[in-house]
C-alpha positions in Angstrom: 89.0 66.1 143.5 89.9 69.3 142.3 92.0 70.3 139.3 95.0 70.5 140.9 94.7 67.8 142.9 94.0 65.2 139.9 96.9 66.8 137.8 99.1 66.6 141.2 98.4 62.5 140.8 98.9 62.2 137.3 102.3 63.8 137.7 103.0 61.9 140.5 102.0 58.7 138.8 103.3 59.3 135.5 106.4 61.5 135.6 108.9 59.1 137.0 107.8 56.3 134.3 108.0 59.2 131.5 111.4 60.6 132.6 112.8 56.8 132.4 111.3 56.0 129.3 112.6 59.6 127.6 115.9 58.6 129.1 115.8 55.0 127.2 115.2 56.6 124.0 117.7 59.5 124.7 120.3 58.7 126.6 120.4 62.6 128.1 119.0 63.2 131.3 118.6 66.9 131.2 117.1 66.5 127.5 115.0 63.7 129.0 113.4 66.3 132.2 113.0 69.2 129.9 110.9 67.2 127.5 108.7 65.4 130.2 108.4 68.8 132.3 108.2 70.3 128.7 104.9 68.0 127.6 103.5 68.2 131.8 103.6 71.9 131.5 101.5 72.0 128.5 98.6 69.4 129.8 98.5 71.7 133.2 97.6 74.9 130.5 95.0 72.5 129.0 94.2 70.5 131.7 90.1 70.8 131.1 90.4 69.7 127.8 91.8 66.1 128.2 89.8 63.0 129.1 91.3 61.2 132.1 90.8 58.2 130.6 93.1 58.8 127.5 95.8 61.2 129.6 97.8 58.4 130.1 98.2 57.3 126.4 98.5 60.9 125.3 101.4 61.6 127.7 103.3 58.4 126.8 103.1 59.3 122.9 103.6 63.2 123.3 106.7 62.0 125.3 107.8 59.4 122.4 107.0 62.3 119.7 109.0 64.7 121.4 111.8 62.5 122.4 111.9 61.9 118.3 111.9 65.1 117.4 114.5 65.7 119.4 116.6 63.0 117.8 116.2 64.4 114.8 117.0 67.4 115.9 120.4 66.1 117.5 121.0 64.1 114.4 121.0 67.5 112.1 123.0 69.4 114.4 125.5 66.6 114.5 125.1 66.6 110.7 125.9 70.4 110.2 128.4 69.9 112.9 130.4 67.2 111.0 130.0 69.3 107.8 131.9 72.4 109.7 134.3 70.0 111.4 134.9 68.7 107.7 134.9 72.3 106.3 137.4 73.6 108.8 139.8 70.2 108.4 139.6 70.8 104.6 140.5 74.4 105.2 143.4 73.7 107.2 144.3 71.0 105.1 144.4 73.3 101.5 146.5 75.9 104.1 149.1 72.6 104.6 149.2 72.2 100.9 149.4 75.8 100.0 152.5 76.6 102.2 153.9 73.6 101.0 153.4 74.7 97.6 155.1 78.2 98.4 157.8 76.8 100.3 158.6 74.9 97.3 158.4 77.9 94.4 160.4 79.7 96.7 163.0 77.0 96.9 163.0 76.5 93.0 163.2 80.6 92.8 166.1 80.1 95.1 168.2 78.7 92.6 167.8 80.8 89.7 170.7 83.5 89.8 169.8 86.8 91.4 169.4 88.9 87.7 167.3 85.8 86.3 165.0 85.9 89.6 164.9 89.6 89.8 163.5 89.7 86.1 160.6 86.7 86.7 159.2 88.4 90.3 158.8 91.8 88.5 157.1 90.6 85.0 155.5 87.4 86.7 154.8 88.6 90.7 154.6 91.9 90.3 152.9 91.9 86.7 155.1 94.4 84.8 155.6 94.3 81.2 158.7 93.5 79.7 159.5 96.9 78.5 159.1 98.1 82.1 161.5 95.9 83.6 164.1 96.7 81.0 164.0 100.2 81.3 164.4 99.7 85.4 167.1 97.7 84.6 168.4 99.8 81.7 168.9 97.2 79.1 167.0 95.8 76.2 163.8 94.0 76.2 165.3 91.0 74.7 167.7 90.7 77.7 164.3 90.6 79.7 162.8 87.7 77.2 165.7 86.1 77.8 166.0 85.9 81.6 162.6 84.7 81.6 162.8 82.1 78.9 166.2 81.0 81.2 164.4 81.3 84.6 161.4 78.9 83.4 163.4 76.4 82.0 165.4 76.2 84.8 162.2 76.2 87.2 160.9 73.2 83.8 163.7 71.2 85.1 163.6 71.4 88.5 160.2 70.6 89.0 160.6 67.5 87.0 163.5 66.7 89.1 161.3 66.9 92.4 158.4 65.1 90.4 160.4 62.1 89.7 
């Protein structure tokens, strides 16, 4: 028998068994075919170096090891997929929380008198100094300060009402 015939004999004798063995381990037909075919491809490339007496045991051991490697690799992928999904969920959850807080802030700001709200927004949201806001509104700096104190008092009161 020549090399091709001997290999063909081993392939016909063991491919099906090795495929079903891999399928039992992996529960994935395509991965099982890929692994067994890859092992036979490697054996074909190095066929002259194998002892025909130990080749069946080598095939079984190699398929088993490749399946275990595949399962480890799949587990790592699943772990990263779980991490990614958790991160995405957390991001959406954080986004929902942030939107809810933004809605609450807007609701609280709506409770303020127009002038007080304007002063608060200019000082806190637009980061302007009291003097700048006072100059823009043509009022004294002390008036701006009183509006800020009034706004903060009203917001605190409303916030405590929400929390209780």
